[in-house]
C-alpha positions in Angstrom: 0.0 0.0 0.0 1.4 3.5 -0.9 2.1 5.9 2.0 -0.3 8.4 0.6 -3.0 8.6 -2.1 -5.8 10.9 -3.1 -8.8 9.8 -5.1 -11.0 12.3 -6.9 -13.5 12.4 -9.8 -10.7 12.8 -12.3 -8.4 10.0 -11.1 -6.0 9.2 -8.3 -2.7 10.6 -7.2 -0.4 8.1 -5.5 2.7 9.1 -3.6 5.2 6.2 -3.4 7.7 5.6 -0.6 10.6 7.0 -2.7 8.8 10.3 -3.5 7.5 9.4 -6.9 4.0 10.8 -7.6 1.9 9.0 -10.1 -1.4 10.1 -11.7 -3.8 7.4 -12.5 -6.5 8.9 -14.8 -7.1 6.0 -17.1 -4.5 7.1 -19.7 -1.9 4.6 -18.6 -2.4 1.5 -16.5 1.0 2.1 -14.8 0.2 5.7 -14.0 2.0 8.8 -15.3 4.9 10.0 -13.2 4.1 13.7 -12.6 6.7 14.4 -9.9 9.8 12.9 -8.3 11.7 13.9 -5.1 11.8 13.2 -1.5 9.3 13.8 1.4 10.9 17.1 2.4 10.9 18.5 -1.1 7.1 18.2 -1.2 7.0 21.1 1.3 9.3 23.5 -0.5 6.5 25.4 -2.2 4.6 25.8 1.1 7.7 27.0 2.9 8.5 29.6 0.2 5.0 30.9 0.3 5.0 31.1 4.1 8.3 32.9 4.0 7.0 35.5 1.5 3.9 36.0 3.7 6.0 36.6 6.8 8.9 38.6 5.4 7.3 40.4 2.5 3.7 40.8 3.7 2.4 39.0 0.6 -1.0 37.2 1.0 -0.6 33.5 1.1 -1.5 31.5 -2.0 -4.0 29.5 -0.1 -6.6 31.8 1.5 -8.4 31.2 4.8 -11.4 29.5 3.0 -9.1 27.1 1.2 -7.2 26.3 4.5 -10.5 25.7 6.3 -11.6 23.3 3.6 -8.3 21.4 4.0 -8.9 21.2 7.8 -12.5 20.0 7.3 -11.2 17.3 5.0 -8.7 16.1 7.5 -11.3 16.1 10.4 -13.6 14.1 8.2 -10.8 11.5 7.7 -10.5 11.2 11.5 -14.3 10.8 11.9 -14.3 8.2 9.2 -11.5 6.2 10.8 -13.5 6.2 14.1 -16.9 5.4 12.5 -15.7 3.0 9.9 -17.9 4.8 7.3 -17.6 7.6 4.8 -18.0 11.0 6.5 -19.2 14.2 5.0 -16.8 17.1 4.7 -18.6 20.1 6.2 
């Protein structure tokens, strides 16, 4: 089982243990490699954005509504793990 995967209406992203990210959208049964790197490299964009917000006063790329949606998704995952069922993201 991969360490991380996200499934959506357009396909699935799978992050493998060595940092390879594959997109499974039906175009290739092996998936299409869309990124390679290591775990820490996956946070570089977020760190650069945070630095610019703090040091330069630039608004973050992800606004508060987006961040709240991410939090709601994570909380729904916790509820789902406890209930054993799909939980709505409020």
